[in-house]
Short mmCIF file of the C-alpha atoms (twelve columns), coordinates in Angstrom:
data_MODEL
# 
_entry.id   MODEL 
# 
loop_
_atom_site.group_PDB 
_atom_site.id 
_atom_site.type_symbol 
_atom_site.label_atom_id 
_atom_site.label_alt_id 
_atom_site.label_comp_id 
_atom_site.label_asym_id 
_atom_site.label_seq_id 
_atom_site.Cartn_x 
_atom_site.Cartn_y 
_atom_site.Cartn_z 
_atom_site.pdbx_PDB_model_num 
ATOM 1   C CA . MET A 1   96.672  155.469 54.020 1 
ATOM 2   C CA . SER A 2   92.959  155.471 54.939 1 
ATOM 3   C CA . GLY A 3   89.913  153.743 53.525 1 
ATOM 4   C CA . LEU A 4   90.658  150.305 55.694 1 
ATOM 5   C CA . LYS A 5   88.063  151.054 58.147 1 
ATOM 6   C CA . GLY A 6   85.913  148.338 59.655 1 
ATOM 7   C CA . SER A 7   88.666  145.830 58.144 1 
ATOM 8   C CA . ILE A 8   90.939  143.549 59.840 1 
ATOM 9   C CA . TRP A 9   93.665  145.728 59.236 1 
ATOM 10  C CA . ALA A 10  92.008  149.232 60.561 1 
ATOM 11  C CA . THR A 11  93.418  150.782 63.779 1 
ATOM 12  C CA . GLY A 12  91.256  150.298 66.588 1 
ATOM 13  C CA . GLY A 13  88.832  148.419 64.317 1 
ATOM 14  C CA . ARG A 14  88.746  143.973 64.031 1 
ATOM 15  C CA . SER A 15  92.469  144.113 65.345 1 
ATOM 16  C CA . ARG A 16  92.028  140.233 66.393 1 
ATOM 17  C CA . LEU A 17  91.410  138.324 62.975 1 
ATOM 18  C CA . GLN A 18  89.640  135.260 64.729 1 
ATOM 19  C CA . ASP A 19  87.074  137.562 65.070 1 
ATOM 20  C CA . SER A 20  86.462  138.519 61.207 1 
ATOM 21  C CA . VAL A 21  85.165  135.136 60.240 1 
ATOM 22  C CA . PRO A 22  83.256  132.387 61.762 1 
ATOM 23  C CA . PRO A 23  85.184  129.710 63.625 1 
ATOM 24  C CA . ALA A 24  87.587  127.706 61.048 1 
ATOM 25  C CA . ARG A 25  87.506  124.768 62.701 1 
ATOM 26  C CA . ALA A 26  83.933  122.585 63.721 1 
ATOM 27  C CA . SER A 27  84.671  119.771 65.775 1 
ATOM 28  C CA . SER A 28  82.207  118.107 68.603 1 
ATOM 29  C CA . GLN A 29  85.561  117.304 71.025 1 
ATOM 30  C CA . PRO A 30  86.265  120.051 73.565 1 
ATOM 31  C CA . SER A 31  89.399  121.875 72.407 1 
ATOM 32  C CA . SER A 32  92.740  120.039 73.141 1 
ATOM 33  C CA . ARG A 33  94.891  123.334 72.691 1 
ATOM 34  C CA . PRO A 34  96.993  123.911 75.761 1 
ATOM 35  C CA . THR A 35  97.053  127.056 77.203 1 
ATOM 36  C CA . PRO A 36  100.049 128.836 76.621 1 
ATOM 37  C CA . PRO A 37  102.423 128.837 79.785 1 
ATOM 38  C CA . PRO A 38  102.734 132.953 81.368 1 
ATOM 39  C CA . LEU A 39  105.893 134.330 80.490 1 
ATOM 40  C CA . PRO A 40  108.770 133.632 83.035 1 
ATOM 41  C CA . VAL A 41  110.071 136.622 84.983 1 
ATOM 42  C CA . SER A 42  113.605 137.075 85.248 1 
ATOM 43  C CA . ALA A 43  115.139 137.424 88.819 1 
ATOM 44  C CA . PRO A 44  116.963 140.405 90.149 1 
ATOM 45  C CA . LEU A 45  120.527 140.910 89.111 1 
ATOM 46  C CA . PRO A 46  122.219 140.869 92.340 1 
ATOM 47  C CA . SER A 47  123.900 143.616 93.977 1 
ATOM 48  C CA . SER A 48  127.205 141.936 93.648 1 
ATOM 49  C CA . ILE A 49  129.024 139.632 91.414 1 
ATOM 50  C CA . PRO A 50  130.727 136.824 93.468 1 
ATOM 51  C CA . THR A 51  134.727 136.578 92.624 1 
ATOM 52  C CA . PRO A 52  135.144 133.161 90.643 1 
ATOM 53  C CA . ALA A 53  137.180 130.612 91.924 1 
ATOM 54  C CA . PRO A 54  141.090 131.061 91.038 1 
ATOM 55  C CA . VAL A 55  142.030 129.071 87.856 1 
ATOM 56  C CA . PRO A 56  144.392 126.193 88.960 1 
ATOM 57  C CA . SER A 57  148.005 126.450 87.343 1 
ATOM 58  C CA . SER A 58  148.074 123.080 86.205 1 
ATOM 59  C CA . ILE A 59  145.410 120.929 84.354 1 
ATOM 60  C CA . PRO A 60  145.348 117.308 85.709 1 
ATOM 61  C CA . THR A 61  146.033 114.671 82.948 1 
ATOM 62  C CA . PRO A 62  142.554 112.614 82.565 1 
ATOM 63  C CA . ALA A 63  142.626 109.005 83.426 1 
ATOM 64  C CA . ALA A 64  141.522 107.967 79.807 1 
ATOM 65  C CA . PRO A 65  142.450 109.098 76.724 1 
ATOM 66  C CA . LEU A 66  140.109 111.615 74.808 1 
ATOM 67  C CA . PRO A 67  138.190 109.706 71.945 1 
ATOM 68  C CA . SER A 68  139.713 110.715 68.596 1 
ATOM 69  C CA . SER A 69  136.069 111.762 67.204 1 
ATOM 70  C CA . ILE A 70  133.199 113.111 68.958 1 
ATOM 71  C CA . SER A 71  130.014 112.152 67.823 1 
ATOM 72  C CA . ALA A 72  127.688 115.246 66.701 1 
ATOM 73  C CA . PRO A 73  124.677 116.060 69.208 1 
ATOM 74  C CA . ALA A 74  121.273 115.330 68.390 1 
ATOM 75  C CA . PRO A 75  119.878 117.964 66.494 1 
ATOM 76  C CA . LEU A 76  117.102 120.085 68.280 1 
ATOM 77  C CA . PRO A 77  113.457 119.688 67.458 1 
ATOM 78  C CA . SER A 78  112.260 121.998 64.811 1 
ATOM 79  C CA . SER A 79  108.967 123.690 65.496 1 
ATOM 80  C CA . ALA A 80  107.522 122.312 61.710 1 
ATOM 81  C CA . PRO A 81  109.990 119.974 59.947 1 
ATOM 82  C CA . SER A 82  110.535 121.462 56.544 1 
ATOM 83  C CA . SER A 83  109.839 117.707 55.195 1 
ATOM 84  C CA . ALA A 84  106.196 117.495 56.858 1 
ATOM 85  C CA . ARG A 85  103.361 118.888 54.985 1 
ATOM 86  C CA . LEU A 86  101.174 121.243 56.798 1 
ATOM 87  C CA . THR A 87  97.315  120.345 57.038 1 
ATOM 88  C CA . SER A 88  94.949  123.258 55.932 1 
ATOM 89  C CA . SER A 89  94.368  124.122 59.682 1 
ATOM 90  C CA . GLN A 90  97.960  124.313 60.586 1 
ATOM 91  C CA . ALA A 91  98.844  126.143 57.152 1 
ATOM 92  C CA . PHE A 92  95.961  128.767 57.908 1 
ATOM 93  C CA . HIS A 93  96.874  129.210 61.408 1 
ATOM 94  C CA . ARG A 94  100.339 130.814 60.143 1 
ATOM 95  C CA . PHE A 95  98.405  132.798 57.725 1 
ATOM 96  C CA . GLU A 96  96.683  134.136 60.771 1 
ATOM 97  C CA . GLN A 97  99.948  134.918 62.337 1 
ATOM 98  C CA . ALA A 98  101.861 136.294 59.274 1 
ATOM 99  C CA . CYS A 99  98.807  138.608 58.749 1 
ATOM 100 C CA . GLN A 100 98.819  139.668 62.444 1 
ATOM 101 C CA . ARG A 101 102.724 140.881 61.773 1 
ATOM 102 C CA . LEU A 102 101.410 142.336 58.197 1 
ATOM 103 C CA . ARG A 103 99.019  144.292 60.360 1 
ATOM 104 C CA . TRP A 104 101.710 145.379 63.008 1 
ATOM 105 C CA . ARG A 105 103.979 146.460 59.852 1 
ATOM 106 C CA . PHE A 106 101.335 147.833 58.337 1 
ATOM 107 C CA . LEU A 107 101.054 150.609 61.230 1 
ATOM 108 C CA . ASP A 108 104.599 151.059 60.987 1 
ATOM 109 C CA . LEU A 109 104.614 151.519 57.032 1 
ATOM 110 C CA . LYS A 110 101.668 154.198 57.740 1 
ATOM 111 C CA . ASN A 111 103.979 156.245 60.215 1 
ATOM 112 C CA . SER A 112 106.823 155.997 57.708 1 
ATOM 113 C CA . TYR A 113 104.609 157.054 54.927 1 
ATOM 114 C CA . GLU A 114 103.947 160.218 56.783 1 
ATOM 115 C CA . ARG A 115 107.536 160.789 57.580 1 
ATOM 116 C CA . ALA A 116 108.308 160.332 53.653 1 
ATOM 117 C CA . LEU A 117 105.917 162.801 52.699 1 
ATOM 118 C CA . HIS A 118 106.570 165.413 55.039 1 
ATOM 119 C CA . PRO A 119 110.262 165.020 55.829 1 
ATOM 120 C CA . GLU A 120 110.830 168.334 57.157 1 
ATOM 121 C CA . LYS A 121 108.502 168.087 59.885 1 
ATOM 122 C CA . PHE A 122 110.740 165.131 61.410 1 
ATOM 123 C CA . GLY A 123 113.901 166.475 60.657 1 
ATOM 124 C CA . PHE A 124 114.838 164.490 57.403 1 
ATOM 125 C CA . THR A 125 116.101 165.012 54.112 1 
ATOM 126 C CA . VAL A 126 113.786 164.355 51.501 1 
ATOM 127 C CA . GLY A 127 116.196 161.961 50.130 1 
ATOM 128 C CA . GLU A 128 116.784 160.207 53.853 1 
ATOM 129 C CA . ALA A 129 112.896 160.057 54.310 1 
ATOM 130 C CA . GLU A 130 112.521 158.306 50.923 1 
ATOM 131 C CA . ARG A 131 115.291 155.943 51.183 1 
ATOM 132 C CA . ASN A 132 114.055 154.496 54.474 1 
ATOM 133 C CA . PHE A 133 110.551 154.462 53.376 1 
ATOM 134 C CA . LYS A 134 111.311 152.380 50.559 1 
ATOM 135 C CA . VAL A 135 113.316 150.004 52.363 1 
ATOM 136 C CA . ASP A 136 110.106 149.825 54.917 1 
ATOM 137 C CA . PHE A 137 108.058 148.798 51.927 1 
ATOM 138 C CA . HIS A 138 110.316 146.328 50.962 1 
ATOM 139 C CA . GLU A 139 110.381 144.518 54.048 1 
ATOM 140 C CA . PHE A 140 106.695 144.977 53.926 1 
ATOM 141 C CA . TYR A 141 106.077 143.310 50.984 1 
ATOM 142 C CA . VAL A 142 108.110 140.208 52.249 1 
ATOM 143 C CA . TRP A 143 105.283 139.772 54.593 1 
ATOM 144 C CA . ILE A 144 102.484 140.267 51.716 1 
ATOM 145 C CA . GLU A 145 104.087 137.524 50.107 1 
ATOM 146 C CA . GLN A 146 104.588 135.119 53.066 1 
ATOM 147 C CA . ALA A 147 101.041 135.581 53.954 1 
ATOM 148 C CA . ILE A 148 100.082 134.494 50.043 1 
ATOM 149 C CA . VAL A 149 102.308 131.407 50.328 1 
ATOM 150 C CA . LEU A 150 100.527 130.082 53.588 1 
ATOM 151 C CA . LEU A 151 97.268  130.939 51.916 1 
ATOM 152 C CA . LEU A 152 97.981  128.999 49.085 1 
ATOM 153 C CA . LEU A 153 99.324  126.024 51.317 1 
ATOM 154 C CA . VAL A 154 95.448  125.745 52.861 1 
ATOM 155 C CA . PHE A 155 94.373  124.723 49.408 1 
ATOM 156 C CA . ASP A 156 97.280  122.297 48.887 1 
ATOM 157 C CA . ILE A 157 99.494  124.570 46.654 1 
ATOM 158 C CA . GLU A 158 102.805 124.749 47.459 1 
ATOM 159 C CA . ILE A 159 105.313 127.095 46.148 1 
ATOM 160 C CA . SER A 160 108.725 126.200 48.154 1 
ATOM 161 C CA . HIS A 161 111.380 128.987 47.717 1 
ATOM 162 C CA . ARG A 162 113.980 125.812 48.195 1 
ATOM 163 C CA . ARG A 163 113.387 124.973 44.575 1 
ATOM 164 C CA . PHE A 164 114.915 128.330 43.790 1 
ATOM 165 C CA . VAL A 165 118.041 128.581 45.630 1 
ATOM 166 C CA . GLY A 166 120.861 129.530 43.430 1 
ATOM 167 C CA . GLY A 167 121.485 133.254 42.808 1 
ATOM 168 C CA . LYS A 168 119.516 136.183 42.351 1 
ATOM 169 C CA . ARG A 169 117.514 135.171 39.245 1 
ATOM 170 C CA . GLN A 170 116.465 132.278 40.629 1 
ATOM 171 C CA . GLN A 171 114.877 133.873 43.631 1 
ATOM 172 C CA . HIS A 172 113.515 136.721 41.356 1 
ATOM 173 C CA . ARG A 173 111.710 133.568 39.918 1 
ATOM 174 C CA . TYR A 174 110.173 132.537 43.114 1 
ATOM 175 C CA . HIS A 175 108.652 135.942 43.478 1 
ATOM 176 C CA . GLU A 176 107.322 135.485 40.333 1 
ATOM 177 C CA . GLU A 177 105.641 132.076 40.819 1 
ATOM 178 C CA . VAL A 178 103.940 133.311 43.813 1 
ATOM 179 C CA . ILE A 179 101.466 135.730 41.666 1 
ATOM 180 C CA . ALA A 180 101.423 133.686 39.027 1 
ATOM 181 C CA . ALA A 181 100.040 130.714 41.039 1 
ATOM 182 C CA . LEU A 182 97.295  133.191 41.824 1 
ATOM 183 C CA . GLU A 183 96.583  134.228 38.440 1 
ATOM 184 C CA . GLU A 184 95.564  130.520 37.523 1 
ATOM 185 C CA . THR A 185 91.665  130.551 36.921 1 
ATOM 186 C CA . THR A 186 91.754  127.241 38.929 1 
ATOM 187 C CA . CYS A 187 92.939  128.631 41.717 1 
ATOM 188 C CA . PRO A 188 90.761  128.960 44.454 1 
ATOM 189 C CA . LEU A 189 92.100  132.374 45.475 1 
ATOM 190 C CA . TYR A 190 91.822  133.313 41.794 1 
ATOM 191 C CA . GLU A 191 89.012  136.229 42.555 1 
ATOM 192 C CA . ALA A 192 90.233  137.558 45.547 1 
ATOM 193 C CA . LEU A 193 94.170  138.136 44.554 1 
ATOM 194 C CA . GLY A 194 94.636  136.911 41.118 1 
ATOM 195 C CA . SER A 195 92.518  139.068 39.073 1 
ATOM 196 C CA . GLY A 196 91.047  142.894 38.878 1 
ATOM 197 C CA . GLU A 197 92.785  145.713 40.800 1 
ATOM 198 C CA . VAL A 198 93.947  143.779 43.505 1 
ATOM 199 C CA . ASN A 199 96.136  141.665 41.419 1 
ATOM 200 C CA . MET A 200 97.629  145.185 39.166 1 
ATOM 201 C CA . ALA A 201 98.595  145.990 42.764 1 
ATOM 202 C CA . LEU A 202 100.430 142.975 43.686 1 
ATOM 203 C CA . ARG A 203 102.235 143.222 40.135 1 
ATOM 204 C CA . LYS A 204 103.124 146.827 40.897 1 
ATOM 205 C CA . ALA A 205 104.101 145.909 44.637 1 
ATOM 206 C CA . LYS A 206 106.283 143.560 43.265 1 
ATOM 207 C CA . GLU A 207 107.958 145.655 40.702 1 
ATOM 208 C CA . LEU A 208 108.610 148.316 43.751 1 
ATOM 209 C CA . ARG A 209 109.924 145.763 45.886 1 
ATOM 210 C CA . ASN A 210 112.625 145.118 43.195 1 
ATOM 211 C CA . ARG A 211 113.401 148.473 42.404 1 
ATOM 212 C CA . TRP A 212 113.496 149.745 46.032 1 
ATOM 213 C CA . LYS A 213 115.445 146.799 47.654 1 
ATOM 214 C CA . ASP A 214 118.336 148.429 47.090 1 
ATOM 215 C CA . ALA A 215 117.464 151.861 48.175 1 
ATOM 216 C CA . GLY A 216 119.310 151.334 51.525 1 
ATOM 217 C CA . GLU A 217 122.568 151.180 49.607 1 
ATOM 218 C CA . GLY A 218 122.013 154.683 48.611 1 
ATOM 219 C CA . LYS A 219 121.183 153.395 44.969 1 
ATOM 220 C CA . GLU A 220 119.017 155.868 42.781 1 
ATOM 221 C CA . THR A 221 115.475 154.942 42.623 1 
ATOM 222 C CA . PRO A 222 112.214 156.626 41.537 1 
ATOM 223 C CA . PRO A 223 110.563 159.760 43.988 1 
ATOM 224 C CA . LEU A 224 107.489 158.287 46.128 1 
ATOM 225 C CA . LYS A 225 105.093 160.775 44.770 1 
ATOM 226 C CA . MET A 226 105.117 158.860 41.007 1 
ATOM 227 C CA . TYR A 227 102.849 156.168 42.845 1 
ATOM 228 C CA . ASP A 228 99.469  155.909 44.679 1 
ATOM 229 C CA . LEU A 229 100.844 154.140 47.425 1 
ATOM 230 C CA . THR A 230 97.742  154.474 49.416 1 
ATOM 231 C CA . TRP A 231 95.581  152.873 46.560 1 
ATOM 232 C CA . LEU A 232 98.199  149.869 45.984 1 
ATOM 233 C CA . VAL A 233 98.691  148.715 49.683 1 
ATOM 234 C CA . GLY A 234 94.666  148.975 50.269 1 
ATOM 235 C CA . GLN A 235 93.888  146.927 47.542 1 
ATOM 236 C CA . ILE A 236 96.284  144.206 48.378 1 
ATOM 237 C CA . LEU A 237 95.118  144.351 52.211 1 
ATOM 238 C CA . ALA A 238 91.413  144.148 50.466 1 
ATOM 239 C CA . GLY A 239 92.274  140.958 48.861 1 
ATOM 240 C CA . LEU A 240 94.039  139.241 51.706 1 
ATOM 241 C CA . GLU A 241 91.155  140.099 53.932 1 
ATOM 242 C CA . VAL A 242 88.739  138.240 51.041 1 
ATOM 243 C CA . GLY A 243 91.103  135.176 50.869 1 
ATOM 244 C CA . TYR A 244 90.888  135.119 54.764 1 
ATOM 245 C CA . GLY A 245 87.386  134.469 54.423 1 
ATOM 246 C CA . ILE A 246 87.632  131.656 51.597 1 
ATOM 247 C CA . GLY A 247 90.591  130.096 53.418 1 
ATOM 248 C CA . ALA A 248 88.557  129.812 56.801 1 
ATOM 249 C CA . LYS A 249 85.568  128.136 54.801 1 
ATOM 250 C CA . LYS A 250 88.368  125.538 53.289 1 
ATOM 251 C CA . VAL A 251 89.501  124.777 57.068 1 
ATOM 252 C CA . GLU A 252 85.902  123.960 58.150 1 
ATOM 253 C CA . THR A 253 84.806  121.745 55.282 1 
ATOM 254 C CA . ASP A 254 88.342  119.992 55.610 1 
ATOM 255 C CA . SER A 255 87.164  119.545 59.399 1 
ATOM 256 C CA . GLN A 256 84.339  117.851 58.978 1 
ATOM 257 C CA . GLY A 257 84.857  114.042 59.218 1 
ATOM 258 C CA . ARG A 258 87.966  114.315 61.123 1 
ATOM 259 C CA . SER A 259 88.702  111.890 64.078 1 
ATOM 260 C CA . TRP A 260 89.277  113.546 67.445 1 
ATOM 261 C CA . ALA A 261 93.236  112.146 66.998 1 
ATOM 262 C CA . ASP A 262 93.419  114.190 63.634 1 
ATOM 263 C CA . ASP A 263 92.064  117.369 65.717 1 
ATOM 264 C CA . PHE A 264 94.398  116.950 68.702 1 
ATOM 265 C CA . ASP A 265 97.725  116.466 66.334 1 
ATOM 266 C CA . ASP A 266 96.840  119.717 64.564 1 
ATOM 267 C CA . GLU A 267 96.224  121.674 68.042 1 
ATOM 268 C CA . MET A 268 99.563  120.472 69.263 1 
ATOM 269 C CA . GLY A 269 101.215 121.663 66.073 1 
ATOM 270 C CA . MET A 270 99.315  124.939 66.307 1 
ATOM 271 C CA . ALA A 271 100.541 125.319 70.117 1 
ATOM 272 C CA . VAL A 272 104.195 124.667 69.162 1 
ATOM 273 C CA . ASP A 273 103.622 127.638 65.975 1 
ATOM 274 C CA . ASP A 274 102.331 129.875 68.676 1 
ATOM 275 C CA . GLU A 275 105.732 130.246 69.444 1 
ATOM 276 C CA . TRP A 276 106.418 131.957 66.271 1 
ATOM 277 C CA . ASP A 277 109.736 130.482 65.754 1 
ATOM 278 C CA . TRP A 278 109.056 129.510 62.189 1 
ATOM 279 C CA . MET A 279 108.634 133.171 61.207 1 
ATOM 280 C CA . VAL A 280 112.590 133.224 61.110 1 
ATOM 281 C CA . GLU A 281 112.938 131.283 57.961 1 
ATOM 282 C CA . PRO A 282 111.323 133.638 55.405 1 
ATOM 283 C CA . MET A 283 113.679 136.355 56.883 1 
ATOM 284 C CA . GLU A 284 116.960 134.277 56.599 1 
ATOM 285 C CA . TRP A 285 116.107 133.381 52.858 1 
ATOM 286 C CA . GLU A 286 114.972 136.760 51.763 1 
ATOM 287 C CA . SER A 287 117.998 138.556 53.516 1 
ATOM 288 C CA . ALA A 288 119.810 136.861 50.336 1 
ATOM 289 C CA . SER A 289 117.369 137.875 47.755 1 
# 
């Protein structure tokens, strides 16, 4: 898949998304964002494992009777409570993370596409190669959709999957509403992702996502040669890059006139997001759709 040279998605190109646009946040205060601690180094395994102490033959009776009920432990803090609304800068930060993940998967998808087009070179049958690529594409679309949802949040447009719990039909409705939100002429991302060839590519990608999600189960699906996947993926990534610039300007505008305390809260929230734990959520609900 070529034609993306010089973009934020190019191999060896502008690999860091932060370099593709001016800084999104304009604050006169010094950044309070803490430097992430270095990853801990695991201690070497001991050469021998000591033998555990023998288990006593009888267990003494406790002095006091056990309570009839045990209170549940306090819940662990979440990286971003679902009830808390993300600010535009926090949503944009997550969008950046989703794009970084998407870029990683894009490189994998290119390699997968090469194997699918020339399976004999890699020791696969045509059927095996196509089935595996279709599963890879389905997973790739998950990250396209996640990036779009987060970019919409930058503009206070929320499409929560929690409204669509209750079966495959409801989940399909969610995927449709993500694209429909972009197609509203009042949407700030309409020109970038909601119209023209980019939108056509998104529509086709969603259609293929629905067709190919069962490819791993061996169900018959149309062959890859029927689709211009190079054009399709290239259009979508180009549209996301335009949307990236639009979102960065929105965050920069929102940051004007904000207090230092507001900036500090955002920085602390983004520091927690750097752990990437929030990314588990889309994979959990997507696996059931």
